C-alpha positions as CSV (number, residue, x, y, z in Angstrom):
1,M,-70.5,53.9,-13.3
2,N,-73.1,52.0,-11.3
3,K,-73.2,48.2,-10.8
4,E,-75.9,47.7,-13.4
5,A,-73.9,49.5,-16.1
6,I,-70.7,47.5,-15.2
7,S,-72.7,44.3,-15.3
8,E,-73.9,45.2,-18.8
9,N,-70.3,45.8,-19.9
10,Y,-69.3,42.3,-18.8
11,F,-72.4,40.8,-20.4
12,Q,-71.6,42.5,-23.7
13,R,-67.9,41.5,-23.6
14,A,-69.0,37.9,-22.9
15,N,-71.3,37.9,-25.9
16,V,-68.4,39.0,-28.1
17,R,-66.2,36.3,-26.7
18,V,-68.9,33.7,-27.4
19,A,-69.1,34.9,-31.0
20,L,-65.3,34.4,-31.2
21,G,-65.6,30.9,-29.8
22,K,-63.8,31.9,-26.5
23,Y,-66.3,30.1,-24.3
24,E,-64.2,29.8,-21.1
25,K,-63.4,33.5,-21.1
26,A,-67.0,34.3,-21.8
27,L,-68.1,32.3,-18.8
28,A,-65.8,34.4,-16.6
29,D,-67.5,37.5,-17.9
30,Y,-71.0,36.1,-17.4
31,E,-70.0,35.1,-13.8
32,R,-69.0,38.7,-13.1
33,A,-72.1,40.2,-14.8
34,I,-74.3,37.9,-12.6
35,E,-72.4,38.7,-9.5
36,L,-73.0,42.4,-10.1
37,K,-76.7,41.9,-11.1
38,P,-78.0,38.6,-9.8
39,D,-81.4,38.9,-11.5
40,S,-79.9,39.5,-15.0
41,A,-82.0,36.9,-16.8
42,H,-80.2,37.2,-20.2
43,A,-76.8,36.6,-18.6
44,Y,-78.1,33.2,-17.3
45,F,-79.5,32.4,-20.8
46,N,-76.3,33.3,-22.7
47,R,-74.1,31.6,-20.1
48,G,-76.3,28.5,-20.6
49,L,-75.5,28.6,-24.3
50,A,-71.8,28.9,-23.6
51,R,-72.0,26.0,-21.1
52,L,-73.9,23.9,-23.7
53,E,-71.1,24.5,-26.2
54,L,-68.6,23.3,-23.6
55,Q,-70.8,20.3,-22.8
56,Q,-71.2,21.4,-19.2
57,Y,-74.7,20.0,-19.2
58,E,-75.7,20.2,-15.6
59,S,-74.5,23.8,-15.3
60,A,-76.3,24.7,-18.5
61,L,-79.5,23.2,-17.1
62,A,-79.1,25.2,-13.9
63,D,-78.8,28.4,-16.0
64,Y,-81.9,27.7,-18.0
65,D,-83.8,26.8,-14.8
66,R,-82.8,30.2,-13.3
67,F,-83.7,32.1,-16.5
68,I,-87.2,30.4,-16.5
69,E,-87.5,31.1,-12.8
70,L,-86.8,34.8,-13.4
71,K,-89.6,34.7,-16.2
72,P,-88.6,37.4,-18.7
73,D,-91.4,39.5,-20.1
74,D,-90.9,38.3,-23.7
75,A,-92.6,35.0,-24.4
76,A,-90.3,34.3,-27.3
77,D,-87.3,34.5,-25.0
78,L,-88.9,32.1,-22.6
79,A,-89.8,29.8,-25.4
80,D,-86.1,29.8,-26.5
81,A,-85.1,28.9,-22.9
82,Y,-87.4,25.9,-22.8
83,H,-86.2,24.9,-26.2
84,N,-82.5,25.1,-25.3
85,R,-83.1,23.3,-22.0
86,G,-84.8,20.6,-24.1
87,V,-81.7,20.4,-26.3
88,V,-79.5,19.9,-23.2
89,K,-81.9,17.2,-21.8
90,G,-81.8,15.5,-25.2
91,D,-78.0,15.5,-25.3
92,I,-78.0,13.7,-21.9
93,R,-80.7,11.3,-23.1
94,Q,-83.5,12.5,-20.8
95,Y,-85.9,12.3,-23.8
96,G,-89.2,12.4,-21.9
97,D,-88.1,15.6,-20.0
98,A,-86.8,17.1,-23.3
99,I,-90.2,16.5,-25.0
100,A,-92.0,18.3,-22.0
101,D,-89.7,21.3,-22.6
102,Y,-90.3,21.3,-26.3
103,D,-94.0,21.2,-25.6
104,E,-93.7,24.3,-23.4
105,A,-91.6,26.1,-26.1
106,I,-94.1,25.3,-28.8
107,K,-97.0,26.5,-26.6
108,L,-95.2,29.9,-26.2
109,K,-93.9,30.1,-29.7
110,P,-96.0,27.9,-32.1
111,D,-93.8,28.8,-35.1
112,L,-90.5,27.6,-33.6
113,S,-89.5,25.1,-36.2
114,E,-86.4,24.0,-34.3
115,A,-88.6,22.9,-31.4
116,Y,-90.6,20.6,-33.7
117,N,-87.4,19.2,-35.3
118,N,-85.8,18.5,-31.9
119,R,-89.0,17.1,-30.4
120,G,-89.1,14.8,-33.4
121,N,-85.5,13.7,-32.5
122,A,-86.5,12.9,-28.9
123,K,-89.6,11.0,-30.0
124,S,-87.6,9.1,-32.6
125,A,-85.1,8.1,-29.8
126,L,-88.1,6.7,-27.9
127,K,-89.2,4.9,-31.0
128,K,-92.4,7.0,-31.3
129,Y,-91.8,7.2,-35.0
130,E,-95.1,8.3,-36.4
131,S,-95.3,11.1,-33.9
132,A,-91.8,12.1,-34.7
133,L,-92.6,12.2,-38.5
134,A,-95.5,14.6,-37.7
135,D,-93.1,16.9,-35.9
136,Y,-90.6,16.8,-38.8
137,D,-93.4,17.6,-41.3
138,R,-94.4,20.6,-39.2
139,A,-90.8,21.8,-38.9
140,I,-90.4,21.6,-42.7
141,E,-93.8,23.4,-43.2
142,L,-92.6,26.2,-41.0
143,K,-89.1,26.3,-42.4
144,P,-88.9,24.7,-45.9
145,D,-85.1,25.0,-46.0
146,C,-84.5,23.1,-42.7
147,V,-81.8,20.6,-43.7
148,E,-81.8,18.9,-40.3
149,A,-85.6,18.2,-40.5
150,Y,-85.3,16.5,-43.9
151,N,-82.3,14.5,-42.8
152,N,-83.9,13.4,-39.5
153,R,-87.2,12.6,-41.3
154,G,-85.1,10.4,-43.7
155,D,-83.6,8.7,-40.7
156,T,-87.0,7.9,-39.2
157,K,-88.4,6.7,-42.5
158,Q,-85.4,4.4,-42.9
159,E,-86.1,3.0,-39.4
160,L,-89.6,2.2,-40.6
161,G,-88.3,0.5,-43.7
162,R,-89.7,3.2,-46.0
163,N,-86.4,3.4,-47.9
164,E,-87.8,5.1,-51.1
165,E,-89.2,8.0,-49.0
166,A,-86.1,8.1,-46.9
167,L,-84.0,8.5,-50.1
168,A,-86.2,11.4,-51.2
169,D,-85.7,13.2,-47.9
170,F,-81.9,12.6,-47.9
171,K,-81.7,13.9,-51.5
172,Q,-83.5,17.1,-50.5
173,A,-81.3,17.4,-47.4
174,L,-78.2,17.1,-49.6
175,T,-79.4,19.8,-52.0
176,L,-80.2,22.2,-49.2
177,A,-76.9,21.5,-47.4
178,Q,-75.0,22.2,-50.6
179,Q,-76.9,25.4,-51.2
180,Q,-76.2,26.5,-47.7
181,G,-72.5,25.7,-47.9
182,N,-72.8,23.1,-45.1
183,N,-70.2,20.8,-46.6
184,K,-69.8,18.5,-43.5
185,L,-73.5,17.7,-43.4
186,A,-73.6,17.4,-47.2
187,Q,-70.9,14.8,-47.1
188,R,-72.6,12.8,-44.4
189,V,-75.9,12.8,-46.2
190,E,-74.2,11.8,-49.5
191,E,-72.8,8.8,-47.7
192,R,-76.2,7.9,-46.4
193,I,-77.6,8.1,-49.9
194,D,-74.8,5.9,-51.3
195,R,-75.4,3.2,-48.6
196,L,-79.2,3.3,-49.1
197,H,-79.3,3.5,-52.8
198,G,-79.4,-0.2,-53.5
199,K,-82.0,-0.9,-50.8
200,A,-85.0,1.2,-51.8
């Protein structure tokens, strides 16, 4: 079996381990896959995901940088890499840099609702509320069952003192979270509604 085939085996085993939540073991397999095939773009991409799960932010950034440097043929994959790198930057509060990555992702994949939602989060963190609202609107237009976008839009409207509108968004988020079986989010949104109810 040649190096490329062995690298692929490690890559596939790592993916299974990620699916099982065994991120540390998955990392070891991605390391081996990359060692055998240093230009394996998707091994960097998936290792970046595992590192993000483990909150190894700097290492995750390095993996997405490498993936982008290798420039895969598929624009959708490249868009996902920019998006995920934006998520990492948002997590470490580099909001301006995160927005730049979301912009790139949206250029490459204009229907990526998650990029609009997360760009909205970064803009909201920078208190660019109206621009954030436009992004949440677009995320919902592209993906009408996007619980996070309704919830985040509700947060931003509450920041602007538009409590009645915020309540409507939280109620929609609650309905969707319940429909999707996301009990943890549903409970959190329900608490928001209870707190806000007397203020609208």
